[in-house]
Every structure is written in C-alpha cells, then in structure tokens.
C-alpha positions, -999 to +999 in steps of 0.1 A: +208-641-088+226-629-055+230-596-056+197-590-079+176-611-054+194-585-024+188-551-044+155-554-054+144-572-014+162-536-005+140-519-026+108-533-017+113-528+020+118-490+006+085-492-011+068-506+014+073-478+041+061-454+012+025-476+007-003-468+027-031-490+019-049-492+047-051-464+085-046-493+104-018-505+088-001-475+084+041-476+087+052-458+119+089-438+102+108-446+139+095-474+153+097-480+190+128-502+203+100-528+219+084-530+187+091-562+163+078-577+133+050-607+139+067-638+128+042-658+114+046-700+117+018-720+105-014-725+087-044-748+088-073-754+066-107-758+087-136-760+068-138-725+051-111-706+075-074-702+076-061-708+112-030-689+109-006-692+146+026-669+151+054-650+173+049-610+179+056-589+204+037-600+245+002-581+241+013-566+204-018-563+185-012-583+154-031-572+116-040-585+086-045-566+056-052-566+019-070-538-006-105-537-006-112-560+025-118-556+063-086-551+089-078-584+106-069-577+143-055-601+162-040-592+202-008-612+210-007-630+248+015-622+276+044-651+258+035-630+223+021-660+209-013-655+187-039-672+166-059-657+137-088-671+125-085-656+085-116-666+062-109-679+026-120-659+001-136-661-030-100-653-050-063-658-040-055-628-015-023-615-001-018-598+025+001-572+043+011-582+079+016-558+109+026-556+144+008-523+168+018-515+197+008-480+209+014-457+184+036-477+162+029-500+132+058-522+126+048-538+088+065-572+080+090-578+048+071-609+038+033-611+024+004-635+039-005-662+002-042-673+011-052-697-016-090-703-022-090-736-033-087-765-002-056-772-021-039-741-030-010-732-002-008-709+022+026-697+027+045-665+034+060-647-002+093-628+005+102-603-019+139-600-028+139-635-010+128-674-005+087-681+001+081-701+033+056-721+036+031-724+064+009-754+060+037-782+050+070-787+053+087-800+029+126-812+016+120-783-016+092-764-009+096-734-026+114-720-059+113-683-063+127-660-091+137-627-110+139-638-138+182-640-137+179-666-113+163-696-088+161-696-050+154-730-041+144-737-007+133-759+020+136-782+050+161-809+061+175-821+093+189-791+112+225-785+100+220-809+081+238-804+040+216-809+011+230-811-025+213-804-057+217-814-092+203-803-122+216-811-160+245-788-164+258-793-126+250-796-089+257-781-061+256-781-017+235-762+010+242-759+045+205-762+067+202-735+096+200-744+133+158-749+128+163-768+091+162-746+066+181-746+040+183-721+008+206-717-025+208-699-055+210-716-089+211-706-128+181-701-143+174-726-181+152-717-207+126-732-201+120-750-169+148-772-147+147-802-131+159-806-096+170-838-081+179-841-040+177-870-014+158-885-040+129-864-047+132-848-083+114-814-089+109-806-120+103-765-124+079-757-154+082-729-174+071-699-160+081-672-177+039-667-191+020-664-162-005-639-150+005-609-130-010-616-099-027-649-102-023-681-088-024-715-113-015-742-115+019-751-133+036-784-130+031-801-100+027-774-079+014-737-074+025-701-095+023-669-089+033-637-107+034-613-078+046-574-078+072-565-054+080-529-068+067-505-096+074-525-129+088-547-109+081-589-107+091-625-090+080-654-097+069-681-065+062-716-080+053-743-044+058-777-052+029-800-045+037-828-018+044-855-013 
C-alpha cells in the first residue's frame, strides 16, 4: 500500500505539470525560490458561499480553477494570509490550486473538493495521499484507497498515539506536532470496520462507485476520482459526531 501510494503520488505530480486546463493555471517548469504553493487551512459554508482561508507567499495571487468554470483569484496579505469566497455550484467541483508571483505559477499537489449539498464535505484531496477536511476535524476524518490498501487519517492531541483496531488486527500511529496522524491498513473485501478512542467507523464497500460523482456511502461521503489516466483513488469522508 505504501509503495503503491508513493508511486501514484509521484506519477500524479508529474502528470499535473503536463496538463493544461486554464491559461491562468499554467505552471512554470522552474519556479522562483520565492514562490511557494498555497496551503488551504479552513472552510466555512455561509449560505451559497464557502469561505476558504489559508496561507501563501506574501503578496502572492492565489488561483482556483476547474474545467468549464471561471478562474477565481485573491491576493495574499503581507503575512501570506488570504481568504477567498467560493460560490457553491450546482454540481460537485474539484478545483486545482495555484500560487502566482510575477510570471511564476506553482500548482499545489492537492485539489479542493466542494460538494454541492449543504452537508457535503469541503476537503483537500491528495493524489497518492490522505484527504484533509477543511470544514471540521475528526479523530478519523478520511479513508483513502487505491484498491490495494487503505490509508486512514485524522486528528488527535499533538504528538499523541492513536490505536486502531479492526477485525483481523490492530496498529498504532503517532500524531505530528499539529495533531494529524495517518496509518496504512489492509483492505478487507466488502468494507472494513475500525475502532479507536471509543468511536466505531464502518467503511462501506466502495468498489462500485461511479467515477467523478460525490455520493453518500454508509455514514459518510465517497468519491472515486482520477489522479492520472486510467488511475483512480477512492476517498471516503465519514460524517462527524
């Protein structure tokens, strides 16, 4: 699983640099050392808008683009902070994220998912890695799969350990200084159930998902999305509670 995710991640990044979706998102082959990729940190739904905040290079121009949609842009402040209001579309949208300074545009590796439903998640999806929700933090907030294994992720106390139990085994993971943890576990046919810190997370069978469609799956939302030609990753985002 780890090797598969790493290979997929490298391939996805390479392909991302070759694809051209919008002139404003064209990526420089040799970006300046002064340009950094933006980090989206929080998201809050306000009516028909999603307010997304984050951090970029001071004075940078942060771009969000998606096929068939107008590119949105906002300038980062002197401290690199920014806030952008994204209209909720009539369909689920995966946005590419870019950071522009001068002639250089650096594309961030993740994609911003904004579901059209009011209770749908807002999250960063990472090719070959774990998704990260922007609208809430949960002990287990995402389960990503590549067909060979599952990558669990979530939030606990900074530097603390979390123990994950399932039917045929258990494992532990230590959170980073920010409290985020990840753990690779075997994939069991027909779905898996995990328990940690008094919470039971039942991952449904995600084998029959239609690509590109965010849909309800068990007690959560699931998306099978393309990370490269003929390569897909499945992300399941459990409900809070």
